[in-house]
C-alpha positions in Angstrom: 26.1 104.8 8.4 27.6 107.9 8.2 28.8 109.1 5.0 32.0 110.7 5.3 34.4 113.1 2.6 37.6 114.1 2.8 39.2 117.5 1.0 42.6 118.3 0.9 43.6 122.1 2.3 46.9 123.8 2.0 47.3 126.7 4.8 50.1 128.5 6.6 51.0 130.9 9.4 54.0 133.4 10.7 54.0 131.6 13.9 54.1 127.6 14.1 52.6 124.3 12.1 50.1 124.0 15.0 49.0 127.6 13.9 48.6 126.6 10.3 46.8 123.6 11.0 44.2 125.9 13.2 43.9 128.1 10.0 43.0 125.2 7.4 40.3 124.0 10.3 38.6 127.7 10.5 39.0 128.4 7.0 37.4 124.7 5.7 34.6 125.3 8.6 33.4 129.2 7.0 31.5 126.5 4.2 32.3 122.9 5.2 29.8 121.7 8.3 30.3 118.7 10.6 34.2 118.8 10.5 35.0 115.9 12.6 39.2 115.3 12.1 42.3 117.2 10.4 45.4 114.5 9.7 48.4 117.0 9.3 49.9 114.9 6.1 52.9 117.1 5.3 54.9 120.0 7.4 57.3 122.3 5.3 58.5 126.1 6.0 59.4 128.8 3.9 63.4 130.4 4.7 64.3 133.7 4.1 68.2 134.6 5.5 68.6 131.5 7.2 65.2 132.4 8.9 61.7 130.5 9.2 59.7 132.8 7.8 56.3 130.7 7.2 55.1 127.5 8.1 53.3 125.7 6.3 51.0 122.3 6.3 48.8 120.2 3.6 46.0 119.1 6.0 43.1 116.2 5.2 39.9 117.5 6.8 37.3 114.7 7.0 33.4 116.1 7.7 29.8 114.1 7.5 27.8 114.4 4.5 24.3 114.5 6.1 
């Protein structure tokens, strides 16, 4: 039986929500090993003068504890 843990991370990107999700996983993997999955919980944007300037995601990252 595997023991799994879930952490919540907020990340952003100037390009897209997908890129923001990749940024979250990339940063988490610097200190967390054995990442198994990522669940995108929320999407949001920053708007400036009618243009989207930043994409934000709130993700849950699941990893195995060994």
